[in-house]
Legacy VTK file of the C-alpha trace (Angstrom):
# vtk DataFile Version 3.0
C-alpha trace
ASCII
DATASET POLYDATA
POINTS 81 float
22.011 -5.049 1.032
20.046 -2.137 2.305
21.327 0.575 4.691
17.900 1.172 6.130
18.484 1.004 10.014
19.910 2.747 13.157
23.556 3.727 13.329
25.716 5.292 16.055
28.363 7.441 14.817
31.117 9.519 16.402
32.518 12.407 14.728
36.074 13.719 15.244
35.954 17.686 15.305
38.138 20.433 16.412
36.203 20.464 19.829
36.630 17.212 20.409
34.282 13.700 19.519
30.629 14.138 19.062
28.172 11.425 19.246
25.064 11.217 17.353
22.820 8.686 15.936
21.397 8.395 12.222
18.317 6.458 11.524
18.091 5.806 7.693
14.909 5.191 5.851
15.186 3.932 2.142
12.825 3.520 -0.687
14.458 2.483 -3.772
17.304 5.176 -4.288
15.669 7.805 -1.932
17.191 8.089 1.427
15.240 10.081 4.030
15.624 9.638 7.891
17.241 11.837 10.823
20.035 12.367 13.110
20.072 12.735 16.916
22.771 14.470 18.915
22.703 15.764 22.506
21.810 19.041 20.710
18.243 17.290 19.235
17.002 15.396 16.282
17.221 16.788 12.873
15.855 15.445 9.461
18.018 14.435 6.619
17.093 16.097 3.000
17.666 15.696 -0.383
18.952 11.802 0.058
19.789 9.592 -2.595
21.629 6.291 -2.696
23.623 5.401 -5.806
25.250 1.722 -5.309
26.858 1.734 -2.055
27.175 5.602 -1.623
25.047 7.868 0.430
24.338 11.246 -0.357
22.433 13.883 1.738
22.016 16.826 3.706
21.380 17.876 7.137
21.502 20.921 9.603
24.253 20.557 12.435
24.525 22.722 15.349
28.225 24.310 15.679
29.911 26.811 18.002
28.713 29.248 15.450
25.175 28.478 15.161
23.090 25.939 12.628
24.832 25.106 9.576
23.651 23.182 6.648
25.996 19.938 6.196
26.324 18.025 2.847
27.268 14.556 3.739
28.643 11.683 1.437
29.468 8.275 2.826
30.065 4.749 1.687
28.972 1.450 3.071
29.992 -2.181 3.119
27.802 -4.617 4.555
26.554 -2.340 6.951
30.106 -0.440 7.775
29.665 2.886 6.981
32.690 4.861 6.048
LINES 1 82
81 0 1 2 3 4 5 6 7 8 9 10 11 12 13 14 15 16 17 18 19 20 21 22 23 24 25 26 27 28 29 30 31 32 33 34 35 36 37 38 39 40 41 42 43 44 45 46 47 48 49 50 51 52 53 54 55 56 57 58 59 60 61 62 63 64 65 66 67 68 69 70 71 72 73 74 75 76 77 78 79 80
């Protein structure tokens, strides 16, 4: 099963819930795509898929400025955890 598609997300942070949309594009074990938040859209980089695990980097905007985020997720039948 492919994780390719568009997913609404909610992230709980110290400054409250943050909303966003992931777009995942899959070619074999390569993962690309984007993350859109109220602050703009950023690309995913260094993405890979191994089994039901996703591993990628993106940039996020925080009260302290932009930061590189390393994100690791698991998915089950389009449920991302």
